[in-house]
C-alpha positions as a printed NumPy array, in Angstrom:
array([[-49.839, -57.936, -76.295],
       [-48.297, -56.303, -73.253],
       [-50.97 , -54.737, -71.039],
       [-50.946, -50.955, -70.705],
       [-50.139, -49.185, -67.458],
       [-53.813, -48.525, -66.788],
       [-54.702, -52.157, -67.471],
       [-51.982, -53.343, -65.095],
       [-53.081, -50.93 , -62.376],
       [-56.687, -51.946, -62.907],
       [-55.97 , -55.654, -62.589],
       [-54.08 , -55.068, -59.365],
       [-56.808, -52.788, -57.973],
       [-59.539, -55.289, -58.779],
       [-57.706, -58.183, -57.15 ],
       [-56.694, -56.578, -53.851],
       [-58.632, -57.196, -50.651],
       [-57.931, -55.864, -47.178],
       [-56.54 , -59.245, -46.131],
       [-53.842, -58.843, -48.812],
       [-52.58 , -55.6  , -47.287],
       [-49.746, -55.877, -44.735],
       [-50.742, -55.002, -41.197],
       [-48.22 , -52.154, -41.134],
       [-49.78 , -50.616, -44.25 ],
       [-53.276, -50.925, -42.757],
       [-52.089, -49.17 , -39.61 ],
       [-50.586, -46.33 , -41.657],
       [-53.792, -46.066, -43.681],
       [-55.888, -45.749, -40.531],
       [-53.595, -42.996, -39.233],
       [-53.934, -41.241, -42.582],
       [-57.73 , -41.405, -42.522],
       [-57.786, -40.061, -38.955],
       [-55.502, -37.181, -39.871],
       [-57.414, -36.341, -43.049],
       [-60.753, -36.245, -41.266],
       [-59.266, -33.981, -38.595],
       [-57.78 , -31.447, -40.978],
       [-61.031, -31.41 , -42.956],
       [-62.983, -30.514, -39.814],
       [-60.489, -27.721, -39.157],
       [-60.798, -26.618, -42.781],
       [-64.475, -25.781, -42.274],
       [-63.209, -22.54 , -40.73 ],
       [-60.778, -21.7  , -43.491],
       [-61.159, -18.665, -45.768],
       [-62.33 , -20.792, -48.709],
       [-65.07 , -22.558, -46.72 ],
       [-67.726, -19.954, -47.61 ],
       [-66.905, -20.354, -51.311],
       [-67.344, -24.107, -51.093],
       [-70.521, -23.637, -49.028],
       [-72.084, -21.497, -51.736],
       [-71.112, -24.017, -54.411],
       [-72.684, -26.866, -52.444],
       [-75.808, -24.794, -51.755],
       [-76.366, -24.4  , -55.503],
       [-76.479, -28.174, -56.036],
       [-79.243, -30.627, -55.268],
       [-79.647, -33.033, -52.401],
       [-78.038, -36.441, -52.519],
       [-76.69 , -39.326, -50.462],
       [-73.24 , -38.01 , -49.53 ],
       [-72.015, -36.02 , -46.526],
       [-70.175, -32.73 , -46.716],
       [-68.344, -32.384, -43.423],
       [-69.935, -29.616, -41.36 ],
       [-73.166, -29.545, -43.391],
       [-76.435, -31.009, -42.167],
       [-77.715, -31.379, -45.724],
       [-76.28 , -34.173, -47.853],
       [-75.54 , -33.664, -51.536],
       [-74.575, -35.446, -54.757],
       [-71.652, -37.866, -54.567],
       [-69.385, -35.896, -56.89 ],
       [-70.21 , -32.61 , -55.15 ],
       [-69.366, -34.089, -51.75 ],
       [-66.033, -35.356, -53.087],
       [-65.237, -31.865, -54.389],
       [-66.274, -30.104, -51.188],
       [-64.473, -32.397, -48.759],
       [-61.346, -32.475, -50.944],
       [-61.261, -28.684, -51.159],
       [-61.92 , -28.112, -47.454],
       [-59.506, -30.887, -46.479],
       [-56.667, -29.185, -48.362],
       [-57.63 , -25.628, -47.432],
       [-55.184, -25.358, -44.527],
       [-52.354, -27.278, -46.23 ],
       [-52.237, -29.391, -43.079],
       [-52.946, -32.739, -44.748],
       [-50.46 , -35.56 , -45.244],
       [-47.896, -36.107, -48.008],
       [-45.892, -38.938, -49.506],
       [-42.609, -38.644, -51.356],
       [-43.373, -40.94 , -54.279],
       [-46.44 , -38.922, -55.283],
       [-44.709, -35.61 , -54.617],
       [-47.936, -34.397, -53.086],
       [-50.869, -35.056, -50.78 ],
       [-52.514, -38.465, -51.288],
       [-55.204, -38.688, -48.626],
       [-57.021, -35.454, -49.334],
       [-57.787, -36.449, -52.923],
       [-58.353, -40.195, -52.397],
       [-60.371, -40.209, -49.156],
       [-63.063, -37.658, -50.163],
       [-63.791, -39.635, -53.332],
       [-63.854, -42.93 , -51.452],
       [-65.93 , -41.557, -48.587],
       [-68.609, -40.129, -50.88 ],
       [-68.988, -43.328, -52.902],
       [-68.808, -45.533, -49.8  ],
       [-71.619, -43.614, -48.134],
       [-73.811, -43.739, -51.231],
       [-73.193, -47.491, -51.565],
       [-73.666, -48.125, -47.806],
       [-70.226, -49.72 , -47.759],
       [-68.556, -50.929, -44.584],
       [-65.536, -49.413, -42.91 ],
       [-63.388, -52.273, -44.198],
       [-64.506, -51.588, -47.775],
       [-63.758, -47.887, -47.349],
       [-60.33 , -48.662, -45.932],
       [-59.558, -51.065, -48.8  ],
       [-60.554, -48.446, -51.36 ],
       [-58.388, -45.848, -49.627],
       [-55.378, -48.196, -49.691],
       [-55.68 , -48.985, -53.414],
       [-56.231, -45.309, -54.229],
       [-53.171, -44.281, -52.241],
       [-51.025, -46.918, -53.943],
       [-52.214, -46.148, -57.476],
       [-51.551, -42.429, -57.025],
       [-48.115, -43.166, -55.575],
       [-47.24 , -45.518, -58.429],
       [-48.171, -42.857, -60.987],
       [-45.812, -40.577, -59.075],
       [-43.03 , -43.138, -59.41 ],
       [-43.658, -43.212, -63.162],
       [-43.578, -39.447, -63.666],
       [-41.631, -37.626, -60.94 ],
       [-39.708, -35.482, -60.507],
       [-40.   , -34.306, -64.095],
       [-43.734, -33.899, -63.594],
       [-43.315, -31.857, -60.427],
       [-40.583, -29.64 , -61.821],
       [-42.587, -28.805, -64.953],
       [-45.054, -27.039, -62.66 ],
       [-47.833, -29.587, -62.364],
       [-49.548, -30.043, -59.012],
       [-49.232, -33.83 , -58.535],
       [-51.874, -33.974, -55.798],
       [-54.382, -33.047, -58.494],
       [-52.847, -34.281, -61.744],
       [-51.777, -37.682, -60.371],
       [-54.094, -37.869, -57.386],
       [-57.069, -38.055, -59.739],
       [-55.972, -41.589, -60.657],
       [-55.942, -42.606, -57.007],
       [-59.393, -41.095, -56.507],
       [-60.62 , -42.952, -59.575],
       [-59.204, -46.287, -58.435],
       [-60.78 , -45.891, -54.99 ],
       [-64.178, -44.954, -56.411],
       [-64.071, -47.739, -59.008],
       [-63.183, -50.297, -56.329],
       [-66.197, -49.268, -54.262],
       [-68.465, -49.318, -57.304],
       [-67.475, -52.932, -57.911],
       [-66.064, -52.421, -61.407],
       [-64.187, -55.31 , -62.985],
       [-60.619, -54.895, -64.203],
       [-61.693, -53.707, -67.652],
       [-64.018, -51.158, -66.11 ],
       [-61.318, -49.844, -63.795],
       [-58.887, -49.496, -66.707],
       [-61.5  , -47.537, -68.627],
       [-62.126, -45.318, -65.6  ],
       [-58.408, -44.561, -65.3  ],
       [-58.292, -43.654, -68.988],
       [-61.294, -41.333, -68.576],
       [-59.544, -39.746, -65.595],
       [-56.498, -39.033, -67.767],
       [-58.626, -36.628, -69.793],
       [-59.64 , -34.73 , -66.656],
       [-56.215, -34.359, -65.036],
       [-55.33 , -30.753, -64.236],
       [-53.695, -28.547, -61.626],
       [-50.693, -26.218, -61.638],
       [-48.292, -24.831, -59.083],
       [-48.842, -21.308, -60.396],
       [-51.943, -21.254, -58.203],
       [-50.116, -22.167, -54.978],
       [-50.81 , -19.566, -52.323],
       [-54.356, -18.958, -53.582],
       [-57.735, -20.579, -52.987],
       [-57.395, -22.445, -56.266],
       [-54.724, -24.778, -54.866],
       [-57.215, -26.61 , -52.626],
       [-60.012, -26.178, -55.147],
       [-58.05 , -28.022, -57.837],
       [-57.541, -30.871, -55.356],
       [-61.275, -30.983, -54.696],
       [-61.852, -31.034, -58.436],
       [-59.507, -34.019, -58.779],
       [-61.47 , -35.924, -56.127],
       [-64.668, -35.   , -57.937],
       [-63.236, -36.112, -61.282],
       [-62.203, -39.449, -59.81 ],
       [-65.825, -40.166, -58.893],
       [-66.948, -38.8  , -62.272],
       [-64.586, -41.09 , -64.191],
       [-65.509, -44.195, -62.219],
       [-69.235, -43.557, -62.531],
       [-69.007, -42.949, -66.276],
       [-67.08 , -46.184, -66.735],
       [-69.725, -48.001, -64.688],
       [-72.39 , -46.551, -66.991],
       [-70.653, -47.866, -70.111],
       [-68.489, -44.974, -71.311],
       [-65.415, -45.957, -73.332],
       [-61.853, -44.671, -73.318],
       [-58.442, -45.641, -74.671],
       [-56.751, -47.785, -72.022],
       [-53.394, -46.9  , -73.657],
       [-53.961, -43.254, -72.777],
       [-50.876, -43.09 , -70.574],
       [-48.299, -44.455, -73.064],
       [-49.954, -43.204, -76.273],
       [-47.822, -40.803, -78.321],
       [-50.514, -38.203, -77.664],
       [-51.304, -39.46 , -74.197],
       [-50.737, -38.418, -70.606],
       [-47.013, -39.2  , -70.387],
       [-46.054, -37.298, -73.51 ],
       [-48.318, -34.342, -72.874],
       [-47.595, -33.846, -69.182],
       [-43.951, -34.928, -69.   ],
       [-42.614, -34.819, -72.537],
       [-40.582, -37.383, -74.504],
       [-38.359, -39.465, -72.248],
       [-39.772, -37.82 , -69.134],
       [-41.833, -40.73 , -67.835],
       [-41.301, -44.425, -67.169],
       [-44.393, -46.608, -66.86 ],
       [-42.252, -49.58 , -65.872],
       [-41.372, -47.869, -62.578],
       [-45.027, -48.045, -61.594],
       [-45.513, -51.613, -62.779],
       [-42.331, -53.005, -61.232],
       [-43.188, -51.612, -57.794],
       [-46.686, -53.055, -57.522],
       [-46.571, -55.034, -54.308],
       [-44.006, -52.638, -52.828],
       [-46.288, -50.742, -50.496],
       [-45.792, -46.98 , -50.674],
       [-47.778, -46.715, -47.462],
       [-44.742, -48.355, -45.831],
       [-41.87 , -47.077, -47.986],
       [-41.471, -44.144, -48.368],
       [-44.482, -44.028, -46.071],
       [-46.594, -41.141, -44.944],
       [-45.679, -37.649, -43.817],
       [-48.149, -36.361, -41.236],
       [-47.676, -32.634, -40.924],
       [-46.778, -30.865, -37.704],
       [-47.407, -27.452, -39.23 ],
       [-50.366, -26.119, -41.293],
       [-48.275, -24.897, -44.209],
       [-46.463, -26.2  , -47.27 ],
       [-44.321, -29.238, -46.455],
       [-41.404, -27.592, -48.268],
       [-41.215, -25.129, -45.369],
       [-41.239, -27.735, -42.588],
       [-37.514, -28.342, -42.415],
       [-37.049, -24.595, -42.01 ],
       [-39.67 , -24.54 , -39.252],
       [-37.977, -27.4  , -37.387],
       [-34.583, -25.737, -37.724],
       [-35.765, -22.283, -36.631],
       [-37.673, -23.663, -33.64 ],
       [-34.598, -25.6  , -32.539],
       [-32.609, -22.335, -32.482],
       [-35.272, -20.256, -30.753],
       [-34.066, -20.907, -27.191],
       [-30.608, -19.569, -28.077],
       [-32.029, -16.267, -29.345],
       [-32.234, -13.657, -26.535],
       [-35.145, -11.911, -28.286],
       [-36.359, -11.585, -31.886],
       [-35.152,  -7.977, -31.897],
       [-31.619,  -9.262, -31.254],
       [-31.537, -10.968, -34.671],
       [-29.513,  -9.131, -37.291],
       [-29.914, -11.58 , -40.194],
       [-31.347, -15.016, -41.012],
       [-30.059, -17.123, -43.9  ],
       [-31.95 , -20.144, -45.223],
       [-31.019, -22.819, -47.735],
       [-33.429, -25.438, -49.083],
       [-33.51 , -27.615, -52.192],
       [-34.162, -25.521, -55.338],
       [-37.22 , -27.642, -56.134],
       [-38.724, -26.72 , -52.776],
       [-37.611, -23.097, -52.704],
       [-39.058, -22.317, -56.109],
       [-42.646, -22.193, -54.806],
       [-41.875, -21.071, -51.233],
       [-39.614, -18.075, -51.832],
       [-42.003, -15.262, -50.851],
       [-40.193, -12.444, -48.994],
       [-43.475, -10.59 , -48.447],
       [-47.003, -11.945, -48.041],
       [-50.405, -10.303, -48.103],
       [-52.661, -13.249, -47.243],
       [-52.566, -16.251, -44.951],
       [-52.551, -18.536, -47.988],
       [-49.418, -16.828, -49.311],
       [-47.816, -17.131, -45.878],
       [-48.235, -20.911, -46.008],
       [-45.896, -20.876, -49.006],
       [-43.281, -18.503, -47.614],
       [-40.109, -19.825, -45.99 ],
       [-39.465, -16.257, -44.898],
       [-42.736, -16.046, -42.994],
       [-42.449, -19.533, -41.51 ],
       [-38.886, -18.861, -40.334],
       [-39.823, -15.473, -38.875],
       [-42.866, -16.895, -37.105],
       [-40.868, -19.818, -35.68 ],
       [-38.076, -17.548, -34.455],
       [-40.554, -15.078, -33.01 ],
       [-42.757, -17.463, -31.019],
       [-41.054, -20.857, -31.119],
       [-44.03 , -22.476, -32.84 ],
       [-46.077, -22.542, -36.059],
       [-49.747, -23.311, -35.515],
       [-53.246, -23.046, -36.915],
       [-53.694, -19.501, -35.636],
       [-50.507, -18.229, -37.253],
       [-51.938, -17.798, -40.757],
       [-54.812, -15.435, -40.039],
       [-54.85 , -11.892, -41.374],
       [-53.907, -10.49 , -37.985],
       [-51.098, -13.012, -37.466],
       [-49.341, -12.308, -40.746],
       [-49.4  ,  -8.582, -39.951],
       [-47.773,  -9.049, -36.534],
       [-45.218,  -6.185, -36.468],
       [-42.51 ,  -8.322, -34.862],
       [-42.888, -11.049, -37.494],
       [-43.076,  -8.579, -40.382],
       [-39.9  ,  -6.867, -39.15 ],
       [-38.131, -10.195, -38.802],
       [-39.19 , -11.321, -42.293],
       [-37.215,  -8.427, -43.759],
       [-34.085,  -9.952, -42.24 ],
       [-34.651, -13.412, -43.736],
       [-32.717, -14.307, -46.889],
       [-33.448, -17.551, -48.733],
       [-31.145, -19.213, -51.259],
       [-31.241, -22.496, -53.19 ],
       [-29.069, -25.1  , -51.512],
       [-25.979, -26.106, -53.535],
       [-26.243, -29.59 , -55.021],
       [-23.468, -31.051, -52.883],
       [-25.601, -30.413, -49.775],
       [-28.928, -31.805, -50.993],
       [-28.663, -35.172, -49.276],
       [-30.228, -38.352, -50.598],
       [-33.868, -37.335, -50.017],
       [-33.67 , -33.658, -51.021],
       [-35.392, -32.656, -47.761],
       [-32.619, -30.837, -45.845],
       [-32.994, -27.294, -44.604],
       [-30.201, -25.148, -43.21 ],
       [-30.776, -22.044, -41.107],
       [-28.146, -19.583, -39.884],
       [-29.085, -16.819, -37.453],
       [-26.695, -13.921, -36.96 ],
       [-27.246, -11.933, -33.748],
       [-26.48 ,  -8.309, -33.008],
       [-23.857,  -9.366, -30.464],
       [-21.879, -11.063, -33.254],
       [-22.786, -14.655, -32.428],
       [-23.838, -16.985, -35.229],
       [-26.26 , -19.86 , -34.652],
       [-26.426, -22.646, -37.226],
       [-28.376, -25.85 , -37.662],
       [-29.306, -28.321, -40.376],
       [-32.386, -30.539, -40.456],
       [-32.084, -33.568, -42.727],
       [-35.802, -34.361, -42.718],
       [-38.62 , -32.702, -40.78 ],
       [-40.472, -34.5  , -37.994],
       [-43.412, -36.521, -39.258],
       [-41.635, -37.397, -42.505],
       [-41.835, -41.146, -43.081],
       [-41.821, -44.066, -40.65 ],
       [-38.518, -43.21 , -38.939],
       [-39.707, -39.735, -37.945],
       [-43.437, -40.448, -37.649],
       [-45.485, -38.588, -35.094],
       [-46.341, -40.741, -32.12 ],
       [-49.928, -41.884, -31.646],
       [-50.222, -39.36 , -28.829],
       [-48.946, -36.52 , -31.044],
       [-51.306, -37.507, -33.841],
       [-54.168, -37.66 , -31.361],
       [-53.386, -34.174, -30.071],
       [-53.303, -32.845, -33.626],
       [-56.666, -34.461, -34.359],
       [-58.2  , -33.043, -31.18 ],
       [-56.807, -29.584, -31.935],
       [-58.202, -29.681, -35.483],
       [-61.634, -30.772, -34.271],
       [-61.655, -28.098, -31.591],
       [-60.693, -25.506, -34.204],
       [-63.512, -26.734, -36.431],
       [-66.091, -26.488, -33.682],
       [-66.571, -30.097, -32.571],
       [-67.174, -30.677, -28.877],
       [-64.731, -32.85 , -26.913],
       [-67.336, -35.61 , -26.614],
       [-68.017, -35.686, -30.348],
       [-64.302, -35.545, -31.112],
       [-63.643, -38.513, -28.84 ],
       [-66.496, -40.499, -30.388],
       [-65.258, -39.872, -33.931],
       [-61.696, -40.782, -32.963],
       [-62.913, -44.073, -31.476],
       [-64.77 , -44.997, -34.666],
       [-61.756, -44.169, -36.826],
       [-59.501, -46.237, -34.584],
       [-61.539, -49.359, -35.376],
       [-62.612, -48.419, -38.898],
       [-62.12 , -51.904, -40.315],
       [-64.813, -53.254, -37.95 ],
       [-67.45 , -50.572, -38.636],
       [-70.557, -51.879, -40.403],
       [-72.394, -48.569, -40.709],
       [-70.383, -45.528, -41.804],
       [-73.038, -43.249, -40.332],
       [-71.314, -43.902, -37.002],
       [-68.531, -41.755, -38.437],
       [-70.416, -39.403, -40.72 ],
       [-73.477, -38.389, -38.71 ],
       [-71.43 , -36.624, -35.99 ],
       [-69.399, -34.829, -38.667],
       [-72.524, -33.752, -40.519],
       [-74.498, -32.313, -37.611],
       [-73.017, -29.281, -35.857],
       [-72.693, -29.441, -32.079],
       [-75.116, -27.167, -30.286],
       [-72.369, -26.622, -27.712],
       [-69.82 , -25.536, -30.297],
       [-70.056, -21.78 , -30.588],
       [-69.528, -20.21 , -33.971],
       [-69.792, -23.174, -36.316],
       [-69.344, -21.416, -39.652],
       [-72.527, -22.456, -41.442]])
């Protein structure tokens, strides 16, 4: 009998070791872990951090670190907290095959289990790689139907990556991993209707938590239907509908490393990736604009799939602003940048930006201009003096290996995130050094202890 998708994924997950992973993929994975840790530190000062803090405070002690907390908690709780905080700023990485954010759902699950199991850095890195690849392969099997139906793939598909990573660290055999994936199928949830609210990152944290939950239940002997993806009342049919999914696309690409192709998108801007092409385009035009007040009109075109959840002409919260091409364009044209401080309550009420937003008009890009990757953004700025400025960005910086941020740029982003989250320069440098040689680390406390204990020199740590 032909093995099911979950059985195939499980066999591959069980058999992979770090030595089987191409050096290029390992390097990308290490960059991803660095970036994810950085944005999670920054996320400890996000608006949802107090909500997560209160949730963690209501749970018992345990073996797993919540970044920014001195007290450790249960493994599943830590996965939830770090996943939620890591996604709070929408500054974490993406990959095209998943149609979402892989690291922020896979790494928190892996990190929590790895710490509880006293795993090495190499074991953590291996688990991250298999989790990333499993989530990406599920994306290949279901997108873009899945995405366009309104599901949030980071949560609904990312849960399988979190499960694979946790199961790998728990030492499950192939049958156990397949069972864990089938359990995870019954926990999958997350919708785009909640983009622009605190629930977007919270549903990602829940997916990380559910990945640990599914793997632990399988390890304890729970059963599940390993055909739960292809079953006529299974994941594919329920989430995508008849004819809307293709398991063979996942199976046939095992061994094609998604970490390499399409690769990783490391964000330059702390907002929805569907706005990044607009940000790049608007920033490139900024020097030609005499002053924001000289702008008469701004026209934007992006792919309909991307515009659908980022077309917000007015915003009332920083979270909404992260999903507004109008706000991102206005901010970029006003100041020539889009940074961590640009999504606070005061920033989104900046009179100059609010005035400029009223002049921004967004339209879905016609199909003949989509390009092969569906990433292009076009921005036209009409000035009061009659001049028209136009530009098109095919893909934003940071998107994939060809446009990857340099090591120096990634390092600056990490340092900025850690500074924003309250880490001292010395602690930041120490953590960055550990992450740079993660595969050689024997004791993960070298990484986690500095992230768990607030710096006395860091004023205003939000705990």
